[in-house]
N, C-alpha and C positions, 0 to 999 in steps of 0.2 A: 122109940127114940125120935125118929125121923118124923114121924107123924104127929107125935105131940108137939113137934118145935113149929109145922106149918101152921097145927090150927093157932097157935101163941100169934104168928106173924099173920095172920088173916083178922084174928081179933082185934088186934091194934090197929089195921088199916080200917077195919070197920068202925072202930072208936073215932078214928082222926076224921072219917068221913062224916060223920055223923057232927061231929065238931063244927066242920066246914059249913056244912046246911043249916047249922042252927046259928050261925056268925051272921051279924046282920052284913057285914061288908062282903062277904061271900054272896048274899042274896041279893044285893045291889047290883056287884059285879056281874052274878049270872044273868041278871034281868036288860042290863045293858049291852050285855054280848048279844041276848037274844035279841034286844033292839035293832043293834048294828047289824047283825046277821038279816034281819028281815029288811033293811033298806039296801042290801046288795042287789046289783044285777042278777039274774038267774044264770046259770052257766052254760055255756054254749054245748051244743050237741056237737058227740063225738064221731072225726071224720071216720068213715070205713076204711077198714086195711088194704080194701082192693083199690082206692083211690090213691092212697099212698104208693102202694105197687105202681100203678100207672103211670103215676107222676115220676117216679125213680128210672122207669122203664125209658120215658118220653125223654128223660135228662141223658141218661144214659146214650140213646140212640143221636142226640143233638152232640152229644159229646163225639162220637165215632165218625159222625157225619163232619164235624170241625176238626178233626185228625186227619181225616181224607183231604180234605182242602189244605190244611198243615203241611201233610206231606207232597202233596201235588205243587204247592209254593214250593217247597224246598226243592224239588225237584227241577222246577222251571229255574228258579234262582242259581241252581247250580250248572244248568245247562247255559242258564246266560254268563256265566261270571265265566266258564269254560268258552263259550264263541268270544267274548269280551278279549281275553288271551289270546286268544288266534287271533283276530281283529289286531290287536295291536303289534302282534309280532308283525303282521303285515305290513302294518303302517311303518313299522322301524325298518321292515327290508325297503318298502318305498322312497323312505327317506332317502338309503343310503343308494339307492337306483335313481332317485332324482338329482341327488349329488351328483352323482358320475353322469350324468346327462346332463346335466350344467355344463359340466366342463367338456365333454363332448362338443356340446352344441357352439360352445365359446372357441373350441378350436377350428370348427367346422366354419364359424362367421369369419373367424381369421383368415381361411385356406377361403373360402370365396371371396374375402377382400382381396386376396393375392392374385385370385384369377382372374377377377374383374379388372385388375389393373394389368395381369397379361394381356389379356383381351384387347383392352386398348392399347397396349404396345404392338401388340401382333398386327392390327388394322393397321399398324404405322409401316410395321416390317412388310407386310404383304403387300402395301402400295409402292415400296422398293424390289420387293424379291423378283418382280417380273423383269423390270429393266437389268437387274442383275443379272438372270436368264438369258435373256436377250445377248448380252454381252459375254457371257460364258459360251453360248453357242457360236457367235462370231468369232470369237477367240479360237473354238475350236476347229471351226471350217478353215481358218487359217493358217493354223497349227497343221492339219491334213494334206494342206495344198502346198506347204514347204516342208512336209517330212517326208523321208526316203518310202518311192510309191510301193510301199506292198499294200495287198486286199484294199486297193485304193477305192473299188465300186464299193464292197461292204463298208469302209469308211465312211465315204461319202451320200451312202444310203442311211447311215445311222443319223450323221447330221441333218439331214434333210428331214428326218423322221422326229427329230426332236423340235424342228422348226414346225412342222406341222400343229405337232400338239400343242405348241404356244396358243395358237388358236381356237383350242377345243375348249367349250364351255363346260363339258361331262368329265373333264380330269382336272383333279383340286391341284392348286400351286404346290402342296405338298408332292404332291406323287409328280408332278414337273421337274421338281427339284430333284428329287431323287432320280429320275431318268438321266437328268445333265449329269448327277455325280457318278451314276451307273459307268456313262459314256467316258466319262474323263478317267475312270477305274481302269476300263477295258483298253485304254490307249497306255495308261500308264503300265498294265501286265506285260504290253508288247514289247516294252524295253528290256525284260527279264529272263527272256523265256527264246528257245531255238524251233523254228517255226520250218515246215517244207511244204508247198503245195504246189498244183499244176496251173499251166496259163499260157497266154501266148504274148510274146517277146518279139521285137523288130529286129533281125538278124541279117546284117549283108542289106538291108533295103527291104526283105521280105519277111512276114509274120511266119514265127514256127512255132511247134508246141514245145515247150520246154518246161522243167522243174526247177522251181523259184525256193533257193535255199535263205534265211532270213536269221541270221546272228544278232538278235535284239535288234538296236535301229543303229548300230554299228557296221552292219554287213548286209549287202542285198546281191545275191549271186543266181544266176540262171544258170542250167546246163542243159544243153535239147536232148531228146528220149533217147538219141543215137547215141549220146556222149561224145560227139565230134565236137561241137563249139560250145564255149562257155563264157561267160561275160559276167561284169560287176556293175552296181551303179556308182557312178562317179557323183556324190551330192553336190561338188563344186561345179561342177561341167552340169548339174542336174541332167544327164544323159547316160547309157549304156556304154559301158568300154569291153572291146573284146580281149578275153584272156589267152595266153597262151595254153594251150590244149596240154602240152606234156607237163608243163608245172603245178597245174590246178585241177584239172580233172579227177585223180584220183582222192585228192583233198576234198573234193566238190562233193564226189558220189559219197567217200567216208562221211561226209557232213550229213548227207540226206538219209544216209540210213541209221546215223543216232538219231536223227529228228525224227524217224518213223519208228524208233525204239528195236531197230534191227539190229544195233551193234552199240556197244557200250562206251561211254562216255571216254574220251582220247582228245589228246593234243593234235591241231590240224594247222595247216600251213595253207591261210587265206590272204587274199588282196585286202586287209582292213586299214583304214586311212590313221595315221597319227594322230592322236588326241591331242586338241587344242587347248591354248591356256585361257583362263576364265578371265572374260573381259570385265 
């Protein structure tokens, strides 16, 4: 059944082809097609497969090299970006630091201006301080001469030391001023302490070794080493006055022991002049 059907289809196709071939239009078209095909250029030769593969490999290799360059540039760009961020942080820090330095510099400039003014004023003061020190030394010398004559040699030597230093160029004016103030301080301390020391006093027209007892600046007494003679300085008469040994010998001896820290502080009966009203 199927074979008969195929034969029928083949017969129909053959009859159709025969009719087309016998047709004038088909013959003309076929002739025209052959003429047009004759006019076309010859076909290009086919490219070998190996050439195609070679070109593909070159493109692949070039793409790989390009990717390597892209990766390297991307890494370099990332590093540059990181460096840029670090530099910007440093720049911000430097801006803050510079702002602080500008404030400090402004303060230092104000301080320099103040110091320059002080230097100018110090030059004027320095020219005036030397005469002041000379007057202070003269006043101290006069005070020692008019004061109760205790440690008189030591105090006179201190005044002469200050005078000699005024002419020395290797001592600054500040040190000279300090030395003068120190001498005044020592003189001031004399008026607040009890003191005893050995010396020589004129007793009955002859010099004798005695123990001096000083009660601040209000009393200066002596007692011979054998305890037989005692005396006190009379500031009004500017001379020594002999005391009754029976009345003051024990008190002076007690005062000497107290000053030498051999006895505790106690009340003593001593020849102290009455205070004077302030003028």
